[in-house]
C-alpha positions in Angstrom: -22.7 74.3 -27.5 -26.1 75.3 -26.0 -28.2 73.9 -29.0 -26.5 70.4 -28.8 -27.2 70.3 -25.0 -30.8 71.2 -25.5 -31.3 68.5 -28.1 -29.5 66.1 -25.9 -31.7 67.0 -22.8 -34.9 66.8 -25.2 -33.7 63.4 -26.5 -33.6 62.1 -22.7 -36.7 63.4 -21.7 -38.5 61.9 -24.9 -36.6 58.3 -24.1 -37.7 58.7 -20.4 -41.2 59.3 -21.4 -41.4 56.5 -23.8 -40.0 54.3 -21.0 -42.6 55.4 -18.8 -45.2 54.9 -21.2 -44.0 51.3 -22.0 -44.2 50.6 -18.2 -47.7 51.8 -17.7 -48.9 49.8 -20.7 -47.2 46.5 -19.1 -49.1 47.4 -15.9 -52.3 48.0 -17.5 -51.7 44.5 -19.2 -51.0 43.0 -15.7 -54.2 44.4 -14.6 -56.3 43.0 -17.4 -54.6 39.4 -17.0 -55.2 39.7 -13.0 -51.6 39.6 -12.0 -51.0 43.3 -11.1 -49.4 43.8 -7.8 -47.6 40.4 -8.1 -43.6 40.5 -8.4 -42.6 39.3 -12.0 -39.4 38.1 -10.5 -40.5 36.1 -7.2 -44.2 36.0 -7.5 -44.8 37.5 -4.1 -47.2 40.5 -3.4 -45.6 43.9 -4.3 -46.2 46.0 -1.3 -49.1 48.4 -1.2 -46.8 51.4 -0.1 -44.6 50.7 -3.0 -47.5 50.4 -5.5 -48.8 53.8 -4.1 -45.6 55.5 -4.8 -44.8 53.4 -8.0 -48.1 52.2 -9.4 -46.3 50.6 -12.5 -43.7 48.7 -10.5 -43.3 45.3 -11.9 -41.2 43.8 -9.1 -41.3 44.0 -5.2 -38.7 46.2 -3.5 -36.4 43.2 -2.7 -36.2 42.0 -6.3 -36.0 45.5 -7.7 -33.0 46.3 -5.4 -31.4 43.0 -6.6 -32.0 43.7 -10.1 -30.2 47.0 -9.8 -27.4 45.4 -8.2 -28.0 45.9 -4.8 -28.2 43.3 -2.0 
């Protein structure tokens, strides 16, 4: 039913918003502690271009790809 589908979409949007807010708070905490821009997985710098596109990225592209099941 359309109303149920609308509720589902709204719930998914709310969940995504909460995830993004959590990621932003984590990025701000890394800025405060001086570790922003360092990969949480390997400790290497996160590329500038990646941070420009995804400022709240916690991992470098290589580690993020690995975390998502890629190679």
